[in-house]
C-alpha positions as a printed Julia matrix, in Angstrom:
51×3 Matrix{Float64}:
  0.0    0.0     0.0
  1.28   3.43   -0.93
  0.83   6.18    1.7
 -1.16   9.33    1.11
 -0.32  12.89    2.01
 -2.38  16.06    2.01
 -0.74  18.95    0.21
 -1.48  22.53   -0.64
  0.22  24.65   -3.28
  0.58  28.35   -2.61
  1.95  30.72   -5.24
  4.55  33.31   -4.3
  2.89  36.73   -4.24
  5.7   39.15   -3.41
  8.08  38.81   -6.29
 11.28  40.85   -6.45
 13.06  41.61   -9.71
 13.39  43.93  -12.68
  9.76  43.82  -13.86
  8.06  42.84  -10.6
  5.29  44.96   -9.09
  4.47  44.36   -5.45
  3.66  46.49   -2.38
  7.31  46.19   -1.34
  8.61  47.43   -4.72
  6.07  50.28   -4.94
  5.87  51.52   -1.34
  9.01  50.5     0.52
 11.97  50.13   -1.82
 11.97  53.68   -3.31
 12.04  55.25    0.17
 14.74  52.9     1.43
 16.9   53.68   -1.62
 16.54  57.42   -0.83
 17.66  56.72    2.72
 14.32  57.26    4.45
 12.01  54.86    6.27
  9.53  52.92    4.17
  6.15  51.7     5.38
  3.98  48.84    4.18
  0.32  48.03    4.85
  1.1   44.7     6.46
  1.7   42.96    9.75
  5.49  42.96    9.7
  5.6   40.54   12.64
  3.69  37.85   10.71
  5.78  35.0     9.27
  6.51  35.9     5.65
  9.13  35.49    2.97
  9.77  37.48   -0.17
  9.82  35.33   -3.29
């Protein structure tokens, strides 16, 4: 008998790169590059990874 597993596939939503558009790219990165503090509409304490 072959075992079974339950899986879920979740797409990455916060892409970084030359043609990517994400809240990080639009709201945070330009300010950080200028040397100021960037803000994002998110719970920054929540587990998260940038794709």
